[in-house]
C-alpha angles and dihedrals in degrees: 000000000000090000088061090046090049092052092050091047090051089055090048091053093047089055091046093238098140119193118235126239143125134256122249095216133029122266120249116262117262118231134195116278117276133177113286117249118244126223130177105249123217088228131031109287136174123245115287117279119267094187139034131064138261123219110180114194099201121215100192116068091194089061096052096100093049094046092049089051094048092046090056093046092050092050091048090050101043108017091236110133112238122190122190122197119180120204117223115256112283094011102084097109093051093043092051092051091050095045094048088062093064127098089240098042124179112287092198123036140160129257113190105193147342091286090054090048090054087058098045104029093114090055096048121091118226103253096190110135096010120140093248092052088054090055094061122110091203139009092209092111098043125110119228125186124228090272090059095251118147103239105164133023120218107229107179136009147189125225142193134193139123113325111215130204097215093191092059091045090054091047088055090053097256140108132215087236088070091066112083104135142001094283093057093041090053093047092054094042093047091052093050092048092049090054098036095117091056096039096047093229139067133223107255131027113236115293092219119191098201112123091260091060109020094085088071088067109023088047113019102030091039086061090075098071090035094052096051094044093049091046092053093046097041093240114167101159134047109291123211091228139018129206103214092230094160101038092115087060091051088052090052095059096037091052088053092051094051096040106042095052139085090234120108106245090209092062101044093112088073096040112118134210091241091055092051093048092046091055089055098043091047092055096250095121134036096205131048125171112224143105147277090267089073096062099092096048092047090051090050088053089059100261108133103144095071138118140173126243130185122273104254120200106166102274115151112261095016089134083086095050122122130203121294097267134170145158144191091200111100124151118226127182118220109250091195097065125084122287089246090056091046092052092045089052094048090049091050093051090047089052092050092061101034106038109093096226097040095045091050092051090048092052092046089054104035105025119226118021116196095224130114097234097042115111120242116272119249084228101092093202092056090047089051090055093046092049092053092051091047088055091056099258115151120250118242097222125208102268089161087076086078094061112129118227086357103194094050093045093050093048091056091049092049092052091051092046091051092051092048093046091055091048111015100199129144089247092056091046088055086061089054090052090049092050088054102042106025090035091054092055092045094051092045090054091047091057099035102031 
């Protein structure tokens, strides 16, 4: 539908019949021209633009203040006018459609996923070989069209994995460097659990299945078998059915969670997220599955010697796995604006991730940026994820985003997991597999008919 809209809007712009509408945030202040700053690009790049304009349609409301500040700084430095408009939360798609109909349309906009790229492909410049593409430490978060063209560059990300209290690990006679796959994770966890009474702590915090905690497993942990199956089969959009190829691997890690813990596996259905977190913050567990968003609160609780490692489940080659990382933040440059505006926009994006001041402000606001010149994030977990990607580890992308009728599907999986945890038999695991595989097809049919 949006492709049709995009084609019509392109015709409108060619004819000069701009649609009317207001901005949702003020434009950056223009300043007198000043010499352009120079930065050494990772790939061959022309001199910075001395003409053209930048109109950045911002996707993240929480980044508006930073982007307005950086827009003003860039204009003061280069003389290139930069306007930032921030769409209200939940309105980006509608705002983008409206703004693209104007005579001075956005020159930089956000594409969130492959579906969004299908809608806006004709409006996205091929960024292959650009200076900013050459600055990336990974292309795991980039969006490519069916022709293999780089149409949108992932610029920040969130991650989740297994959070480790390194001090407790050391107290137990182990090091995080020992853990490189499921076999080594299990060996360390088994040893801690076997000596829990002496140590005063266990391996894993409780894998509670109460609604406040279950999403960590029916969503995030369930990503593991989904990711590897989708990777094998080349699936990039929601499939009508799944095969459950890696359900034995899911069982591996779930068995470890419910065995090497002080929690009673028979009572997990009532286990809450707060209880699980408290066990970790109080030093009663060495491992805790959660995400980068927990770093600040764990620090405030006094935990400073912590890190995040990948979720290992016994898949061949997982020694090269990264964290489970994803984003909906991908920069695209409008292919329908003038070449001068395109160049000015590419230069601005390059400056955002290479200029010392700009890159620091971006990191402080957004967390980890997957670019060579970007400073490390103060969020250790994000830095852990970036380090793994920089070393060439593969990203475990968010395949769970493809789940059909997500709440209903997850509820069925949670019920099956709770039954299996209380009585971990092969027959009960078969019900977990059915909840995954048969449940997926059923929920897909519910939504799509």
